[in-house]
C-alpha positions in Angstrom: 27.7 -1.0 -1.1 26.1 0.9 1.7 22.6 -0.2 2.2 22.0 2.7 4.5 22.4 5.0 1.5 19.6 3.5 -0.7 17.5 0.3 -0.6 18.2 -1.8 -3.7 15.3 -3.9 -2.6 12.9 -0.9 -2.8 14.4 -0.1 -6.2 13.8 -3.7 -7.5 10.4 -3.8 -5.8 9.1 -1.1 -8.2 8.8 -3.9 -10.8 6.6 -6.1 -8.6 4.4 -3.0 -7.8 3.9 -2.3 -11.5 3.3 -5.9 -12.3 0.6 -6.1 -9.6 -0.9 -2.8 -10.7 -1.6 -4.1 -14.2 -2.4 -7.7 -13.3 -5.6 -8.9 -14.9 -6.0 -5.9 -17.2 -7.1 -6.8 -20.8 -5.4 -5.3 -23.8 -8.3 -2.8 -24.3 -7.9 -1.7 -20.7 -4.2 -1.3 -21.0 -4.5 1.1 -24.0 -7.7 2.9 -22.8 -7.4 6.7 -22.5 -9.8 9.1 -20.8 -8.9 11.8 -23.3 -6.4 12.0 -26.2 -4.1 14.1 -24.1 -4.0 11.7 -21.1 -1.8 8.6 -21.0 -3.0 5.0 -21.0 -1.6 2.4 -18.7 0.7 1.2 -21.5 1.9 4.7 -22.0 2.7 5.1 -18.3 4.7 1.9 -18.4 6.6 3.1 -21.5 7.3 6.4 -19.8 8.8 4.6 -16.8 11.1 2.6 -19.2 12.1 5.9 -20.8 12.7 7.4 -17.3 14.8 4.5 -16.3 16.9 4.9 -19.4 17.5 8.6 -18.6 18.2 7.9 -14.9 20.6 5.2 -15.9 22.5 7.7 -18.1 22.4 10.3 -15.3 23.9 7.9 -12.8 26.7 6.9 -15.1 27.5 10.6 -15.9 27.8 11.3 -12.2 30.0 8.3 -11.6 32.2 9.1 -14.6 32.9 12.6 -13.1 31.3 14.4 -16.0 30.8 18.1 -15.5 28.0 18.2 -18.1 24.6 19.2 -16.8 22.5 16.1 -16.3 19.8 16.0 -19.0 16.0 16.3 -18.7 13.7 14.9 -21.4 10.4 15.7 -23.0 8.3 12.9 -21.6 5.1 13.6 -23.5 7.0 13.9 -26.8 8.9 10.7 -26.1 5.7 8.8 -25.4 3.9 10.2 -28.4 6.9 10.0 -30.8 7.4 6.3 -30.2 3.7 5.6 -30.5 3.8 4.0 -27.1 0.1 3.0 -27.1 0.7 0.7 -30.1 3.3 -1.2 -28.1 2.7 -4.0 -25.6 2.6 -3.4 -21.8 4.3 -6.7 -21.3 7.3 -5.6 -23.5 7.5 -2.4 -21.4 7.5 -4.3 -18.2 10.2 -6.7 -19.5 12.4 -3.7 -20.5 11.8 -2.0 -17.2 12.8 -5.2 -15.3 16.0 -5.6 -17.4 17.1 -2.0 -16.6 16.3 -2.5 -12.9 18.5 -5.6 -12.8 21.3 -4.1 -14.7 21.4 -1.0 -12.5 21.0 -3.0 -9.3 24.2 -4.9 -10.3 26.0 -1.6 -10.6 24.5 -0.4 -7.3 26.0 -3.4 -5.5 29.5 -2.3 -6.6 29.1 1.3 -5.3 31.0 2.5 -2.3 29.4 5.0 0.2 31.5 7.7 -1.6 30.1 6.7 -4.9 26.5 7.1 -3.6 27.5 10.6 -2.4 29.0 11.7 -5.7 27.1 14.6 -7.2 26.4 16.6 -10.4 24.1 19.5 -11.5 20.7 18.4 -12.9 18.8 20.1 -15.7 17.1 22.3 -13.1 20.4 23.6 -11.8 20.2 21.6 -8.6 23.1 19.6 -7.1 22.0 15.9 -6.9 23.8 12.8 -5.6 23.6 9.3 -7.0 21.6 8.3 -4.0 19.1 11.2 -4.5 18.7 10.3 -8.2 17.9 6.6 -7.3 15.5 7.6 -4.5 13.8 10.1 -6.9 13.3 7.3 -9.4 11.7 5.1 -6.7 9.4 8.0 -5.7 8.6 8.7 -9.3 7.4 5.1 -9.9 5.1 5.6 -6.8 3.6 8.7 -8.4 2.9 6.7 -11.6 1.4 3.8 -9.6 -1.2 6.3 -8.4 -1.7 7.4 -11.9 -2.3 3.8 -13.1 -4.9 3.4 -10.3 -6.7 6.6 -11.4 -6.7 5.4 -15.0 -8.2 2.0 -14.0 -10.9 3.8 -11.9 -11.7 6.1 -14.8 -11.9 3.2 -17.2 -14.3 1.3 -14.9 -16.5 4.4 -14.5 -16.5 4.9 -18.3 -17.3 1.2 -18.9 -20.2 1.4 -16.4 -21.5 4.6 -18.0 -21.4 3.0 -21.5 -23.2 -0.2 -20.4 -25.9 1.8 -18.6 -26.6 3.9 -21.7 -26.6 0.9 -24.1 
């Protein structure tokens, strides 16, 4: 495996970052939503598991030499359709960790040529395995910011409610 291509440690570290972001949150805080159309922390975590599943599939399609266009997915419909906010954040984190570990074992077997293999994504762009993995790491960072915003909004909402009552 060529470490210069992608950092497996950075990939695995996304779990620690998510775990830290939700540490100490109560169940009501994990499922709190600013509006019905916005996601809760639990829904964000569920989305990241879904995203990991899709990315895992995309990577394997590229490595298999498939000429099929790599799929996108309807993230909002996936989250809503599985009633993600009725699930447990801890279960989502466990699934996320399992997928990270499984994929990281694959990554360790890849040659520099494997990391450079490419396919066409759902947007019509050519992407490499390395780019897919890096985009996943970056995507988690985006959602860590979203979790921070949800936590801040929830705290402001809680303070507003206690000031009124």
